[in-house]
N, C-alpha and C positions, 0 to 999 in steps of 0.2 A: 516207559512204554507206554504203547499207546492207547487211550480213553477210546474203549467200545460204545458205541454210542447205544441206548437203549432202546428199544422197541417194543412198545404195546400190544400184547396182542388182543385181537378183537373178544367180542364176547363169542360170538360164534361165525360161521360161515357165510352167513347170509343167508342168501337165495341160491347162489352159484358156489358150486365148490372148486375147489382146484383144477380140476378137471375137465371143466366147464369149457366149452368153445368161448362162452362170454368173456372169460378173462383171458383167454389166450387172445382174444382180437382187443379187447378193450385196453390191455396191459400194453400193447404197443407205442413206441414213442409217436410214431406216426398221428396215433388218434390226438392227442391234445393241441396238435399243431395243424396239418390240412384237416384231420378228421372234423373235427369239431368245426372248425372254420367254414368249412363244407356244407356245413350242417345248417349252423347259423344264418348265411347267407341264402341259402337256398330257401329255408323258410320265409323270407320276406316276400316272395312271389304271392304269396297267400294273401290277400289283400286286407282280409280281419286281421292277420296276425301283425302285417305290416303298420296297421292303423292301432293294435293295442302298444304296439312297440313305439312307434314315433309319437304317438300322443305325451310319453314320459320324457322323451328327450333323453333318457338315459344311457343310449347307446354312445350319444353324441358327446354327455357331461362326463362319463365314468366308465368307459367300454371296458377299461382293465379289471374294476370291479366286478363289471355284469360278467364277464368273460369267465374269471376266475371261480366266481359262484356256479355259472353254468358246467365247467368241466368237474369242479366240488362234486355238485348233485350225481353227475353220471356216472362219475367214478364212484362214489356212494354204493349207487346202487349194484354195480358191477361187484364191488369189494367188502362193502361194509358190513358190520352184524344186523340182523335182524331189527334189532330194538331202532338203531339210528336211521335206518333206508326206513322204517314205517313212520316215526315220528316226522322225521322229512317231508314224505308225501303227504301227510296229513298238512303241515303247516305250507307247503305247497298251493293246499287248495285254496286256503286264505288267501296267499300271495297273489292269485291268479284271480281270487273275487274281485278285486279293485280294476283288473284290467276289462274293461266291459265299457261301450260306448256307440256311437253311430260311424258307420265306415264311409267316408267322406263320398266315395263315387257312387255308391249302389244307394247309400243312404240307408241301408239295412243295418241291424244292431248286431254286433259282436259281444263275445263273451268267451275270455282264454279258457275257461271252463268247458267250452263246449267239447262234446265228443269226438267230434268231425276235428277240429283244431287240435284236441291235444292227441289223436291219430297219425293227423300230418307231422307234428314237431316229431313224436315218437319213432314214426317210420322212416322220416327225412333222417334223426339223428344216428339209427342205426344202420340204414343206409350207406350213410357217409364214410360211418367209422370202418364199415365192413369194406368200402371202396377205398378208401386210405390204405387199410391194411394191406387189400390184395393188389392196390397199385406201389405201394412206397415199401412193403415189407415182404416177408417171406414168397407171395403169391397167392395163387386160387387156392382159395377152401375145396376140400371136393363137396359133391352132391351131398353127401351124408352130412358132413360137417356144416354146410349150409342151412339144411334142414332144423339142423339142432341149434342153429344162432337164432334161428327165427322162432324155433318151438320156444326158447329162452327170453328172447323179446317179449313173447306174447307175456311171460311171466311178468316181465319188467312192465308190462301194460297194465299190470293190476295195482300200481302204483300212482298213475293216472286216471283220469277221470272218462278214458274209452274204454271200451269192449274188447277185451282180450281175444273173443273169437273173431273180430273184424282183421286181426295182424295175420300178414300173409305169411306164407309158409314154405315158401322156394324161390327160386330167382325169376323164374315165369309168372308166379303171382305179385312177386314185386315191382315187375316191370309192367302187369298190368293196372295195378295201383296207380304207379304213377303216369300213366298213359291214360288212364280215368280221370286223374288230375288235372292234365293239361288243358281241357277247356276253361278249369277254374282261375288259372293261373295269372297274374295281370302284374303289368311294370308302371307304375307312374313314376314322374319325375322324383318323387319322394322314394319310391321303391329303386329306383336307380341308385339314388344318393347314397340310400342305406347300403344298398349290396358293394357297391365300391368303397365305403368307409368301412364295413366287416372286413372284406378280404384285404385291405389293408391295415388290419387290425394291431398287428405285430408292433408297428410305428406307435400305436398306443401304450401298449402293453410292456414291451422291453424297455429295460432301464437307459437312460439317456447320459448317463456319465460313462467313466470307464472304458475299458477296451468293448464292452458289450453296446454300448451307446455309440461308439466309432463304426461297431459293424452290423448297428442297428438297421440303417436303410439297406444294406446286403441282405440282413437276416430277410426283412419284412419283402423284399423283392422274389426272394427265392419261395418264400410262404403262399405269397400272394399267387405267384405265375405257375407253382406247382397247384395249388389248390385251383386255379382256373382251369389246368390241363385235366381235372377230373370233370370239370361240366359238361352235361349234353349240350349239343350245338342251340339249340331251341332255347335254354334256358341262359345263354350266353346274348343271343338274339335280342331276348326281353330286356335283359341287364345292361343292353349296351356295351359288352366288354368283346374287346378284339383281342384276340392273341392267334398267332398263324400255329399250324399243326409243326411245323419243325421247332417252335418253341417248347410245344407241348413234350414232345420227345427228349428234348434237351434236358429241359428242369426235371422231367421224370428220373431220368437217368441220375442226375445231378443228386436228387432227395432221395432215392433209391441206396447210392453210396453210404451217405452221411446219415440215413437212417440204419442202416445196418450198423455202421459203428457205434452208433448211441445205443441200439439196442443191445448192443455186447458189453456197454460200460455202464454198468450200476451208477458209478457217481455223476455219469452224464445226465442219465435219467431223472435222478433226484436233481440236479442242477436245473433240467429244463421244468422238472415240477415246482420247484423252489422259487423260479421265475413266474411261471402263468398262473399257478393255483397251489401256493405253499400250505392251505389248509389239507390239499387234497394228499400231502405227502404221508400223512400218518394212517390213511385209507388204503393207498396202495405197497406200504412198503413192505406188511407182513406177508402178502401174498410174493411179493418179489423175491425178500428172504427166505419163503417156506416155512415162514413161523405158523405154526397150527392156533387157532383159537383156543381160548380156554373150554368151551363144550365144542367138540369138533364135530357139528352136526347141520346140515341145510335143512330149512323152513320153506314151507309153502306162505305164500303171503297171507292166505285164510288164517293158517297156523298162527303166526306171527298176530294179526288183528285181534285174535280172539285172546291171545297171551297178556298183550299189551293195552286194550280195549280200545282199539280204532274200528271205524266202519270202512266200508268202501269208499274211495276217494269221490267216488258217483252220488253218493248219499252223505258227505261229510257237509256240516258246517252251512248247510240247507237255508239256515236262517239269516246268517252272515249275509250268504251271496242274494237274499231274497233283499235283504236291508240296503245291502250296496245296488240293487238293480233299481228300488225304491229312489234312493238320492239321487242316482244320475237320471233314469227315464224321468220320473214321476216329479223330483224338487228341482231337477235339473241343477245341483250343486256336484261337487266333485266327491269321489269316493274315498271312503276313510283308507288310512293307512293300515288298518287293523292285518296283523301275520306280517309284515315287513320287519317291525323290529324284532318280533320274536324268533326270524329266521337269522337273524344275525348270529348269534353263538353258534349254529350248525353251518351255515353258508357264508360266513365273514361279513365284515363290515359294511354297509351301503355307502359309506361315506368315503 
């Protein structure tokens, strides 16, 4: 008799129930492939974010680890229970407290916990995931579904230091947000190198042995080209990315067929997550299998913070953030690693 694999139910539904647009969109297999790749690539056009990421060198040294942790965090916000997400959000503020310094082109200070930077990351991430879903998945959401999607994004904003009221609520408002950001986008040589590296991230994430190792160059090319096909032309110019419209059409057609096949196969979805972000499997599987949580309720972020004893991320760890600023800007020392070690049980090892 075949042994049934046991799946542990979540403690509760977290902040989005099974009927939410968030779980509908974030659960599609195009999300951990083209959606997140698109998000982390576009983010680098913010000079402050580029400086924060570039200074650590982690995207070059351990891209597979960073990508897995990113996928796991976003999956947790959409699917995990309230205790897990609230704790993760608190630790994330600690992690970001060390991502501070001087942006080399402008000479201005940057801080990863800055509300504008956090809003840029949030909107870019959710918009990229929606773009991947609509491009490679079932198709366009209705206007009502899009409005619900962005209303739910505002809930997710409460787990970062940005203001939930600043989240756009419609396609038009999202377009206006990105249009307002255009004068702030910039691409140095470091930016272009980073964006090309991230677009080819599958080459670092996928195994190098066995059948998948043989197929790795093909998989990398498809994911890279498919992600580029979703990028606006002005972003491609900044990043020095060249791809014809014909290539866009062909690769989108191929990936739509592949993603439809994967979406119909639970083993294939598990296999993809197992490669990209294995720790995310236990987060998304209860939803995939329709397994209800121990307590089938949806909480608000405020209810969860009160229940578990946390404050809003914008007000969290102010003393630590002040110490980090003093170390970097006054004492000219490297920031401490406080928060990084604490994050490993939740987001996976840094090594």
